[in-house]
N, C-alpha and C positions, 0 to 999 in steps of 0.2 A: 422416600427410601429410608428404611429404618437405620438409625445410626449416622445418617448423612444429612438429611433435611427434606424439605418439601418445596414444591413450586406449583404455581397455577398454570394449568395447561388447557388449551381448547379441546373440545371433543369434536373433531372435524368429521367424524363419521356417524354422529348422532345415534339414534336408537334403531337403526335399520338392520342390526345384525343379530336379532333374536337373543338378547341377553348378554352379548359380548360387547366390550368397548374396545375400539381401536384408536390409538393415539399416534400422532406424528410428533416426534421429539427431535429438536435440533440440539446437537451436542455443543454447548457453549460454556457451561460452568460446572460447578461441583456436583450439583444434583443430577443434571442431565448427563454428565459423564458417568455418574454412578448408574443411572438407568441404562445407558448404552452398554455397560459392562455386565448387566444381568444376564442370566441364562434361563431357558425354559424351566419352569417349576419354582423359580425364586419367588418370594412373596414380597409384595409391595402393599401400601395402604392407599385407599382412595377416599376422598370426602367430596361432597357436593352433589350436584352443581349449585352454585350460589350466584347471587347478583341478579341483574336484569338482562333479559334477552331482547331479541328483536320482535316488535309487535306485528308479526307478519300477517295476522288475520286482518289488520286494519288496511293492508295493502290490496284487499280484494277489489278487482275491477280496474286496477291502476297499472300503468307501466312502472317497471322497477329497474333501476340501475344498481349494479353491484360492482364495486371497485376493490380489487385486492392488489396491493402494491408489495412486491417482494414476498415474504412469507405471510403477508396479510390475507392471502387466500385461505389459510388454515382456519382462522376464526369465523370465516363466513361460509365455509363449505357446507356446514350443516343447514344453514338457511337456504342456500342454493338448492340443495337436495330436496328440502321441504317444499320450496316453491315449484320445483319440477314434478314432484309427486302429486301436487294439486294444481297442475298446469292450467286447468280450465278456469280456475278462480281469478287469474291475473291477466293483465294485458300483455304487452310485449316485455320481454326480459332481456336486458343487455348486461353482459359480463365483460369487464375490462381487466385483463391481467397485465400487470406492469412489473418490470424488473430492469436491471442494467443490461442483461443479456438473456437470450432464450434459455440458456442453461440454468439461470436462476429462477425460472418459472416452476412452481410446484403444481402437482396434479395435472400434468400434461395430457395424460390419457383421458381424464375426466373432462377437461376442456374440449377435447376433440369430440367426445360423446355428446356433451351438452350442445355443441355447435350444430349437431344434427337434429336437434329437437325443433319442431316448427315453432316459430315465434320467438326463438332464442338467438340472440346475436352475440357471438363471442369475438372479442377484439383484443389485440395485443399492442401495448405501448412499450417500446424498448429503447434503450439508449444506444444500443449497437445493432446494426443490421444482421439479419439471419436469413438463411435459405430454408429453414425448417418449416416456417409458417408465413403467411402474409401478415406482416406486422408494420405498424406505424413507428417510424424512428423519430421519437420526440416525446412530448408530454401527454399524459392522460387527457388533460384539458382540451387538446387539439381535436380529440375524437367526439367530444360532447355535442357540438352543434349538428353534426351529420346524423345523429341517432333519430332525429325527428320526433322526439317524445312530446306529448302534451305536458310540458314541464310544470305548469301551474297545478296540475292534478297528479303528478308523478311522485314516486318515492325513491330515495337513494340510500344506499348503504355503503359507507366508505371505511375501509380498514387500511390505514397507512400511517406514516409518521404525522404528528400534529401539524407540522409545516405543510406537508402535502395535502392533508385534509382541508386546511384553510385555503390553499390555492385552488383546489378543485371546487370547494364549496363557494368560493367567491364567484367563479364562473357559473356555477349552477344558479346562484341567486340572480345573476345578470340574465340568465335564460328564463327566469320567472319562477323558480322554486321558492318555497317558503322555508326558512331555517328550521322550523319545527318538523319538516318533512324529510330532512337529511339526518340520517342516523349514523353515528360513529361508534367504533369499538376502540376504546383507549386502553393503553397498556401502562402499568406501573408495577412496582415491586410488591406483589401480594404474598402474604404468608399464611395467616390464619384463615382468611376467607370469610370471617364472620364479624369483622369490625372491632376486634378486641386488641390486636397487637399494635395497630397504629402505623404499620409500615407503609400502607397505601393511602394514608390520609393526605388529601390535596385540598388545602384551604379548609372548608367546613365539610367536605365530602369524603366518604370512604369509597374508594374505587370498587372494592369488592361488594359493597352493599348498594350504593347508589348507581353504580355502573356494572360492568364495564361499558354498557351501551348507554350513550347519551345522544340526545338530539344536538344538532349543531347550535341551536339556540341555547341549550344548556351548556354546551362546551364553551361558549363565549363568556360564560359567567365564572369559569374556573380560573385559577391563578395563571400568570403569564406563561409558565412553562408549557401549558397546553394551549 
């Protein structure tokens, strides 16, 4: 936003809109508040995309688990759409949406549509019960064993807090997954996006260049905050 600043945002609707970009922005700070105050016809600047994405082509023929905790569904929405566009390439797909309450779940309509696709299993892990959907009241981890995946040959995408990623990954490893087959989307304060400003430098890594997608194996090599 000119005169205010810039922030890194996911592109949750990918390239499916014929040249248009559609973003979901949560109003939490100076720049996002300025975005929320804009009107049709106002001009903003866009740069990117930058960094590493999910290597979804390597998932061909395998079961895929996707976990989005809270607003963590936004960074993985594009990969979900891509997998469903090419549904025949992959095995079973499980999507777990997690939040404190059902009201905190994003893309509710999308989740309902995805649940109707053959071979796609959509589940909810909530801290509070709801009558809106059939949901597990408890942790994401509780739902993993009953998915029945061939875990040794499956792939997982986790977008949550570093603490939650570690807890879910620990259980996935116990089920037989390899840490290099668990992909995470990590968040930090990115500004320039091209490794020049240093705001997102974590240890020897620039999150904007080396990430934001890391395997769990790579994540374990990052400093303790991750």
